[in-house]
N, C-alpha and C positions, 0 to 999 in steps of 0.2 A: 585890533591889536593887530598890526601884518607881521604875517609869517616870519621867518627867518630868511626867505628866498625873494617874496617883498623886499624884506631892505636892502638885497642884496643886486637887484635889480633899478633900486632907487637910488645908491651907491655908485651903481654905474652912470644913471641916468645923468649924476651930478657929475660927475668923472666923464662924461662926454661934451653937458655942456660945457662945464667949465674948459677941459682941452682948447675943443670947435670955435664959443666965443668968447672967452676969459671973460665969461659969469661965474660968479660964485653961487650956488642955491644950496637953501640949506635946507632938513630932511619936511619943514614944518612949512618953508615958502606954497605959498599959492597958485607959481606955478606949475607945481608937482599936483595938486588935488586939482586943477585942468585937466593934467595927465590922468592921474587917478579916474576922475570925472571918464574921461575919453575912450582911459580904457574900456570900462564898463557899458558904456552906450555902446561898445565896439562887442562887446560879448554875448550882451545882449540882438544884435542887431546879428551875426551868426548864430546865434540861441533860432530869430526868426526866420532866414533865410535853412539852417539845418533843417526846419519843421515845411518848411515851403518845399522844399530838395527832398524829404522824407514824405509826404506828403504827393507828390508828382514821381517816387518813383513807384509808390504802393497803386496810384491812377493807371502807371501804365504797368505796372503784374494785372490790374484786375486787367485793363483792358489788352494784355498779352494773353489773359486765361481765356477772352470772351473771344478774343480770333483764334485762339488753340480751338472752345469748343466748338465754333464754326465751321473751321476749317476740317475737327474730327467727324462735324456732321455731313460735309458735302465730302468727305474722304468715304462714309460709313455707304452717301448716298448714289456715290460712285461705283462704290467695290457690290452694293443692291446691284444695280444696273448692270454691268461690265456679266452678276453671274445670273440674271435675269435676262440678259445675252450670249451667255456662253450655252444655259441649260434648256437655252429653244435651239442653240447648233447643235446643240448634242439629243436633244429632240427629233430633229430634224436629219441628224445624222443617221439616230438608230432608226425612224423611220423609212429612210430611200434603206439601212443595209436590210429590214424587214421586209421590203418590197425585193429586194434579189434576191435572199434564200429564197421567198416562192417564188421567184423565178426559178429559180437552181434548182430545187423543189419539184416545179414539175417539170422542166427538163428533166430531172434523174428518173422521174416518175414517163413519162414520155416513151423514153429510153429503156427504162423498164416493160411498159405497155408493151412498147413494138415487140422488142426478144420473146416477150410473153407469149403474145399474138401469134408470131412466124411461129414460136415453138408450137402451142397449141395448136396451128393451121396442121403445121409437119407431122404431126400425132395425127391430126382426123383424117389427114390425106393415109396416112400410111394408115392406121388404120385402116378406113377406106378400102386400098386398095388390098391390102390383110383379107378381108369380109370377101372383096372379090372375089380375089383370091380361093378361099375357103370355100366360094360355090361354085366357081368353077371346077374344082376339083371335088368338089360332093359331086355334082350333077354329073361327072363325068367316070366316078366310083360307083355312080349311083345306075348310071345306063351300062356301065361295062356291068356290072352284077346281075340285073336284070336284062 
């Protein structure tokens, strides 16, 4: 049994055919049965096409997921390579900074060593001069008293 909407469509079709071609069709006319069969074949074809489109879309999504995974893997690898290069660069910079720091420490030690050497040498010379002066005074004191 056809529902109300289909009867309206059939009535509309009968009216269109009568208006355009001046042929009066009846609701039980075989020509309308052909239209119904065409409609069923068309719906079946549309369902098949929809299934194919859904399958193609699913394949496309799967392909995109694989591409995203590959891109993610490639990006992760590039990030690892960049991190390794940065780490190596930083280690090189740290090594160079350590060498410079050792050089600065050496220069500071040399400067302190030189000033300490001069200070001790001055103290030694002053001590020696004092000893000589004390010896000379003691000698003159001893000669004068005895």
